[in-house]
C-alpha positions as CSV (number, residue, x, y, z in Angstrom):
1,M,-34.3,-172.0,68.1
2,N,-33.8,-175.4,66.4
3,F,-37.6,-175.7,65.9
4,L,-37.7,-172.4,64.1
5,Y,-34.9,-173.5,61.7
6,K,-36.8,-176.7,61.0
7,I,-40.0,-174.7,60.3
8,L,-38.0,-172.4,58.0
9,I,-36.4,-175.3,56.1
10,T,-39.8,-177.0,55.7
11,T,-41.4,-173.7,54.5
12,V,-38.8,-173.2,51.8
13,N,-39.0,-176.8,50.7
14,V,-42.9,-176.7,50.6
15,F,-42.7,-173.6,48.6
16,I,-40.2,-175.1,46.1
17,L,-42.0,-178.4,45.8
18,A,-45.3,-176.7,45.2
19,A,-43.8,-175.0,42.2
20,I,-42.1,-178.2,40.9
21,L,-44.4,-181.1,41.6
22,P,-47.6,-181.6,39.6
23,G,-50.8,-182.0,41.7
24,V,-49.4,-179.7,44.5
25,A,-50.3,-176.0,44.5
26,I,-50.1,-173.0,46.7
27,E,-52.5,-170.4,45.6
28,N,-50.9,-167.2,44.3
29,N,-47.4,-168.5,45.4
30,N,-48.0,-167.1,48.8
31,I,-45.2,-167.6,51.3
32,V,-47.5,-167.1,54.2
33,T,-49.4,-170.1,53.1
34,A,-46.2,-172.1,52.9
35,I,-45.4,-171.0,56.5
36,L,-48.9,-172.2,57.6
37,V,-48.4,-175.5,55.9
38,A,-45.1,-176.0,57.7
39,L,-46.6,-175.1,61.1
40,V,-49.7,-177.2,60.7
41,L,-47.5,-180.1,59.4
42,A,-45.4,-179.8,62.5
43,V,-48.4,-179.9,64.8
44,L,-49.9,-182.9,62.9
45,D,-46.6,-184.7,63.0
46,A,-46.4,-184.1,66.8
47,V,-50.0,-185.0,67.8
48,I,-51.8,-187.1,65.2
49,K,-49.0,-189.1,63.6
50,P,-47.9,-190.9,66.8
51,L,-51.6,-191.9,67.4
52,L,-51.9,-193.2,63.9
53,I,-48.7,-195.2,64.1
54,L,-49.9,-196.7,67.4
55,L,-53.3,-197.6,66.0
56,T,-51.9,-199.1,62.8
57,L,-49.0,-200.9,64.4
58,P,-50.1,-204.4,63.2
59,A,-50.3,-203.1,59.6
60,T,-47.0,-201.4,59.9
61,I,-45.3,-204.5,61.2
62,L,-47.0,-206.7,58.5
63,T,-45.8,-204.4,55.7
64,L,-42.3,-204.0,57.3
65,G,-42.8,-200.3,57.8
66,L,-44.1,-199.4,54.4
67,F,-47.5,-198.5,55.9
68,L,-45.7,-195.4,57.3
69,F,-45.8,-193.9,53.8
70,I,-49.6,-194.2,53.8
71,I,-49.7,-192.4,57.2
72,N,-47.4,-189.6,55.9
73,A,-49.6,-189.2,52.8
74,C,-52.7,-189.0,55.1
75,I,-51.0,-186.3,57.2
76,I,-50.3,-184.3,54.1
77,L,-53.9,-184.6,53.0
78,L,-55.0,-183.4,56.5
79,D,-52.7,-180.5,56.2
80,A,-54.2,-179.6,52.8
81,H,-57.6,-179.8,54.4
82,F,-56.8,-177.4,57.2
83,V,-54.7,-174.8,55.3
84,H,-56.7,-172.9,52.7
85,G,-54.7,-172.1,49.7
86,F,-52.7,-175.4,49.8
87,Q,-54.1,-178.0,47.4
88,I,-53.2,-181.6,46.8
89,D,-55.0,-183.3,43.9
90,G,-55.1,-186.7,45.3
91,F,-53.6,-189.5,47.4
92,W,-50.8,-190.3,45.0
93,Y,-49.7,-186.7,44.8
94,A,-49.7,-186.5,48.6
95,L,-47.6,-189.6,48.8
96,L,-45.1,-188.2,46.3
97,F,-45.0,-184.9,48.0
98,S,-44.4,-186.5,51.4
99,I,-41.6,-188.6,50.2
100,V,-39.8,-185.8,48.4
101,L,-40.4,-183.3,51.3
102,S,-39.0,-185.8,53.8
103,F,-35.9,-186.3,51.6
104,F,-35.3,-182.6,51.0
105,N,-35.9,-181.8,54.7
106,S,-33.4,-184.5,55.7
107,F,-30.8,-183.4,53.1
108,V,-31.0,-179.7,54.0
109,H,-31.1,-180.3,57.7
110,K,-27.9,-182.5,57.5
111,R,-26.2,-179.7,55.6
112,A,-27.4,-176.9,57.9
113,F,-26.6,-178.8,61.1
114,P,-23.6,-181.1,60.4
115,D,-22.5,-181.4,64.0
116,A,-25.9,-182.2,65.5
117,K,-25.1,-185.9,66.0
118,K,-21.6,-185.3,67.3
119,S,-22.8,-183.1,70.2
120,R,-25.0,-185.8,71.7
């Protein structure tokens, strides 16, 4: 159930950010496209991102973790490639989108589930 809440939070945030940020668009403001973006992003984060982190570990260590921003932007660009109707105009827009999406997801998740860390 927690996975569905995370997908819902990501869907709403993607939909809002596509309306606010320049260079990011969802064709016809379609909520189904936003759901697909959230689902594909979850799959890419679970499968591709750990492999990229492992393969680029020396660069990540050398840049003190800043290379993870590059990996996140690449994941967003892959998401835009796989989901038709979701467009990112370039790498810098993908980087901005990934940073703001991560911040919003974290903020909303902490507000929606305040006792998640206490139960562990």
